[in-house]
C-alpha positions in Angstrom: 49.1 -137.7 -32.5 51.2 -135.8 -35.3 54.7 -136.9 -35.4 57.8 -134.8 -36.0 61.2 -135.0 -37.2 63.8 -134.5 -34.5 65.4 -131.5 -36.7 62.1 -129.8 -37.1 63.2 -126.0 -37.1 59.6 -124.2 -37.4 56.5 -125.3 -35.9 53.0 -124.1 -36.1 51.3 -124.8 -33.0 48.2 -122.4 -33.2 45.3 -124.0 -31.3 42.7 -125.2 -33.8 40.0 -128.5 -33.7 42.7 -130.6 -35.8 46.3 -129.0 -35.3 48.9 -130.2 -33.1 47.3 -127.9 -30.2 43.7 -128.5 -29.3 41.6 -125.8 -29.1 41.1 -126.0 -25.0 42.7 -128.2 -22.6 46.1 -128.8 -21.2 49.3 -128.5 -23.4 51.6 -131.2 -23.2 54.6 -128.1 -23.8 57.5 -130.8 -22.5 57.1 -132.7 -25.7 59.1 -129.6 -27.6 62.2 -131.0 -25.5 62.4 -133.8 -28.3 62.8 -130.9 -31.1 66.3 -129.7 -30.0 66.8 -127.5 -33.2 63.4 -125.6 -33.2 63.9 -122.0 -33.7 60.7 -120.4 -35.1 56.8 -121.0 -32.9 53.9 -119.8 -34.3 51.1 -119.4 -31.6 47.5 -117.8 -31.6 45.0 -117.0 -28.7 45.7 -116.8 -24.6 49.0 -117.5 -23.2 48.1 -120.9 -22.1 51.8 -121.6 -21.1 53.2 -120.5 -24.3 55.7 -118.1 -22.5 57.2 -120.4 -20.2 57.3 -122.8 -22.9 59.5 -120.6 -25.0 61.6 -119.0 -21.9 62.7 -123.0 -20.7 63.7 -123.3 -24.2 66.4 -120.7 -25.3 67.0 -122.2 -28.9 63.5 -120.6 -29.5 64.5 -117.2 -31.3 61.4 -116.5 -33.2 58.4 -116.2 -32.3 54.7 -115.2 -34.3 51.8 -115.0 -31.9 48.2 -113.9 -33.2 45.1 -112.7 -31.2 47.4 -112.5 -28.2 45.4 -111.1 -25.0 46.3 -109.1 -21.8 50.1 -108.6 -20.6 52.3 -110.1 -23.0 55.8 -110.6 -20.7 58.5 -112.0 -22.9 61.5 -111.2 -20.4 62.3 -114.2 -19.3 63.1 -115.3 -23.0 65.5 -115.1 -25.3 63.7 -114.7 -28.8 65.6 -111.8 -31.3 62.1 -111.6 -33.2 58.8 -111.1 -32.5 55.4 -110.6 -34.4 52.1 -109.7 -32.0 48.7 -108.9 -33.1 45.5 -109.1 -30.6 42.6 -106.7 -29.9 42.6 -107.6 -26.3 46.9 -107.0 -25.9 47.4 -104.3 -23.0 51.2 -104.5 -22.7 54.0 -105.6 -24.5 57.6 -105.9 -22.3 60.3 -107.4 -24.1 63.5 -109.4 -23.8 67.3 -107.8 -24.1 68.0 -110.5 -26.8 65.0 -108.6 -28.9 66.2 -107.3 -32.0 62.9 -107.2 -34.4 59.6 -106.3 -33.4 56.3 -106.5 -35.8 53.0 -105.3 -34.6 50.1 -106.2 -37.0 46.8 -105.2 -37.6 43.9 -106.5 -39.8 43.1 -105.1 -42.7 39.4 -103.5 -42.3 38.0 -105.6 -44.9 38.9 -108.8 -43.0 36.8 -107.4 -40.1 32.7 -106.9 -39.8 31.6 -103.5 -40.1 32.5 -101.1 -38.4 36.1 -102.2 -39.2 38.1 -102.6 -36.2 41.7 -102.8 -35.3 43.7 -105.7 -33.7 46.0 -103.6 -32.0 45.0 -100.9 -29.4 46.3 -97.3 -29.7 46.9 -97.6 -26.4 49.4 -100.4 -26.4 52.2 -100.4 -23.8 55.3 -101.4 -24.6 58.0 -102.0 -22.8 61.8 -102.5 -24.3 65.1 -102.8 -23.2 66.7 -99.0 -23.3 63.7 -97.8 -24.9 63.9 -99.7 -28.2 67.7 -98.4 -28.9 68.6 -100.9 -32.1 65.3 -102.2 -32.9 64.0 -103.0 -35.9 60.1 -102.0 -35.7 57.9 -102.7 -38.2 53.8 -101.8 -37.8 51.3 -103.3 -40.6 47.8 -102.4 -41.7 47.8 -98.9 -40.2 45.5 -96.0 -41.0 46.5 -92.2 -40.4 45.9 -92.6 -36.7 49.1 -94.7 -36.2 51.0 -94.0 -32.7 54.4 -95.1 -32.5 54.3 -96.2 -28.7 57.0 -94.8 -26.4 58.7 -97.7 -24.7 60.2 -98.3 -28.2 60.8 -94.8 -29.9 64.8 -95.3 -29.7 63.9 -97.8 -32.6 66.9 -97.0 -35.5 64.8 -98.7 -38.0 60.9 -98.4 -38.7 58.9 -100.0 -41.3 54.9 -98.4 -41.7 52.5 -100.8 -43.7 49.8 -97.9 -43.9 46.5 -97.2 -46.0 46.4 -94.1 -48.0 47.8 -91.2 -46.1 50.0 -90.2 -43.0 51.2 -87.4 -41.3 54.7 -87.1 -40.8 54.0 -85.9 -37.0 53.7 -89.2 -35.9 57.6 -89.5 -36.3 58.5 -86.2 -34.3 60.7 -87.4 -31.8 62.4 -90.4 -33.0 65.8 -89.0 -32.8 67.7 -92.3 -33.1 65.8 -93.7 -36.5 68.5 -93.9 -39.4 66.1 -96.1 -41.8 62.4 -95.5 -42.1 60.1 -97.2 -44.8 56.6 -96.0 -45.3 54.4 -98.4 -47.5 51.0 -97.3 -48.5 48.5 -100.1 -49.6 46.0 -97.1 -51.0 46.0 -94.3 -52.8 46.9 -91.6 -52.9 49.8 -92.9 -51.0 50.5 -89.1 -48.9 52.6 -87.9 -46.4 51.4 -84.6 -45.2 53.2 -82.2 -42.7 56.6 -83.2 -44.1 58.8 -80.6 -42.6 58.1 -82.9 -39.7 61.0 -85.4 -40.9 63.8 -82.7 -40.2 63.4 -84.2 -36.3 64.9 -87.2 -37.8 68.3 -86.1 -37.8 69.9 -90.0 -37.5 67.7 -90.4 -40.5 70.1 -91.8 -43.4 68.3 -94.2 -45.1 64.2 -93.4 -46.7 62.0 -95.6 -48.5 58.7 -95.1 -49.9 56.6 -97.7 -51.7 53.7 -96.4 -53.5 53.8 -92.7 -52.4 52.1 -91.4 -55.6 50.8 -88.4 -53.5 54.7 -87.4 -52.6 55.8 -83.7 -53.4 59.2 -83.7 -53.7 59.7 -79.7 -53.3 58.2 -80.4 -49.7 60.4 -82.5 -48.4 62.8 -81.1 -46.3 66.6 -81.4 -46.2 68.2 -84.2 -44.0 71.7 -83.6 -42.9 72.3 -87.4 -42.5 70.2 -88.7 -45.7 72.6 -91.0 -47.8 69.8 -93.5 -49.8 66.6 -92.5 -51.2 64.7 -95.3 -52.6 61.0 -94.9 -54.1 59.3 -97.7 -55.2 56.3 -96.7 -57.6 55.6 -93.3 -58.2 54.9 -90.4 -61.0 57.4 -90.3 -63.5 57.3 -86.6 -62.8 58.1 -87.0 -59.4 60.8 -89.6 -60.3 62.2 -86.9 -62.3 61.7 -84.2 -60.0 63.8 -86.2 -57.2 66.5 -87.2 -59.3 66.9 -83.4 -60.3 67.2 -82.6 -56.7 69.2 -84.8 -55.5 72.4 -84.7 -58.7 75.6 -84.4 -57.5 74.9 -85.0 -54.0 75.7 -87.7 -51.1 72.4 -89.0 -51.9 72.0 -91.9 -54.2 68.8 -92.2 -55.1 66.9 -95.4 -56.8 63.4 -95.4 -58.2 61.6 -97.9 -59.6 57.9 -98.2 -61.2 57.5 -95.2 -62.3 54.0 -94.5 -64.1 52.5 -91.5 -66.5 49.8 -89.3 -64.7 47.6 -90.9 -68.1 48.4 -94.5 -66.5 47.6 -93.6 -63.2 44.2 -91.6 -64.0 43.3 -95.6 -65.5 44.8 -98.1 -62.8 45.4 -95.8 -59.6 42.6 -97.6 -57.6 43.1 -100.8 -59.3 45.4 -103.0 -56.7 46.9 -105.2 -59.0 48.5 -101.6 -61.0 51.7 -103.0 -60.1 51.6 -106.1 -61.7 53.1 -104.6 -64.8 56.6 -104.4 -63.4 56.5 -108.3 -63.7 55.0 -108.3 -67.2 53.2 -105.8 -69.3 50.8 -108.2 -70.5 50.5 -109.8 -67.0 50.0 -106.9 -65.4 47.2 -105.6 -67.6 45.0 -109.0 -67.8 45.1 -108.5 -64.2 43.9 -105.0 -64.0 41.5 -105.7 -66.5 40.2 -108.5 -64.9 39.7 -106.3 -61.6 37.9 -103.5 -63.5 35.9 -105.9 -64.9 35.0 -107.5 -61.5 34.3 -104.0 -60.0 31.9 -103.1 -62.6 30.2 -106.2 -62.0 30.2 -105.6 -58.0 28.9 -102.0 -58.5 26.1 -103.0 -60.9 24.3 -105.0 -58.2 21.6 -103.3 -56.3 21.8 -102.6 -52.5 18.4 -104.1 -52.6 18.7 -106.5 -55.0 17.2 -110.0 -53.7 19.6 -111.9 -55.5 22.4 -109.7 -54.6 24.4 -112.6 -52.2 24.2 -115.0 -55.5 25.4 -112.3 -57.7 28.3 -111.3 -55.3 29.4 -115.2 -55.2 29.2 -115.1 -59.7 31.6 -111.8 -59.6 33.8 -112.9 -57.1 34.1 -116.6 -58.1 34.4 -114.9 -61.6 37.5 -113.2 -60.5 39.4 -115.9 -59.0 38.4 -117.6 -62.4 40.1 -115.0 -64.2 43.0 -115.0 -62.2 43.7 -118.5 -62.3 43.2 -118.1 -66.0 46.0 -115.2 -65.7 48.3 -118.0 -63.9 48.3 -120.4 -66.3 48.8 -118.0 -68.9 51.8 -116.2 -67.2 52.6 -118.1 -64.1 53.8 -115.0 -62.3 51.3 -115.0 -59.3 53.9 -115.5 -56.8 53.4 -115.1 -52.6 53.7 -111.2 -52.8 50.9 -111.2 -55.6 48.9 -113.7 -54.4 48.7 -112.1 -51.1 47.8 -108.6 -53.0 45.1 -110.9 -54.8 43.8 -111.9 -51.4 43.4 -108.4 -50.3 41.6 -107.3 -53.2 39.2 -110.1 -53.5 38.7 -109.9 -49.5 38.0 -106.0 -50.1 35.7 -106.4 -52.8 33.5 -108.8 -51.0 33.3 -106.9 -47.9 32.0 -103.9 -50.1 29.8 -106.6 -51.7 28.5 -107.2 -47.6 29.6 -110.8 -47.9 30.3 -112.8 -44.6 34.0 -113.4 -44.1 33.9 -117.1 -43.9 32.1 -117.1 -47.5 34.7 -115.0 -49.0 37.7 -117.0 -47.4 36.1 -120.2 -48.9 35.2 -119.0 -52.3 38.9 -117.5 -52.5 40.7 -120.4 -51.0 38.9 -123.3 -52.4 38.6 -121.7 -55.9 42.4 -120.4 -56.4 44.7 -122.8 -58.5 47.9 -120.1 -57.2 
């Protein structure tokens, strides 16, 4: 039995062995009636009545559903913000109240070999008016990203990508006013940039970690009024400012780096921590470089490979603990970056996800 306050606004209902909801069996959805201020619900796995429960309680406006399956029909609910992921989802039907939809795919390094997506390329999405005025977000996608037909009238799109994407995936998104592309791996390149010309309503463009951007190939966008680059080459920063100087486009650049710096740290996941503090960022980059060199030195057929991998990974966590103790700058975002870097290294070493999670979460103090 779990006691909850009447004023509870956020509730994690993901079924688990020791959670509020048991891993199997019936769910007492009527208990939610005692929480009149409940706004946000987290769920995981098969439906088991979650859609009906949310539909019966219009106070619930936010739904985060992990490992969803089958056909998800939310049209009877009044949710405004939805986040969904799931390998076995076939279709999603959204309500008229929808304002923001996030579709997540697990990073490849969290999966067993070979990496497999947790959102199908053939996923069907049905949004009112084709997603007109929708804020659409799609996370952890590779170059094969596909914008579902039913949301192609979205006015805002945020794509979180690996290292490269073709602008051709954006063709025909004529209602889009805001576009954000975030790369979490080098080189951060956009090919076929001429395809952006079809985004005739685009007034705000944000590019994160786009170190492969070629300013000269960026087409003229008549509606563009704001261009933001977070993480770029210093020469690119100079070029983009020169191109738009005196125009109607405001330019904001942060995290510009020299080619020399990037040649040393482009592949380092902690490269942007120098924005918080140069000493902090350099220490983190050095810690990762040590771990990566040690990992690369472990032979593929070494009988002690797993023990050596554990030593390397635990050593990285210990180094990050020491860095946090000194600088106190590993916030939520940096912690997620650290987790991604750790699990990516563990994946390359052939460490099982369950062991990697145990070593990371059990060893860190940040």
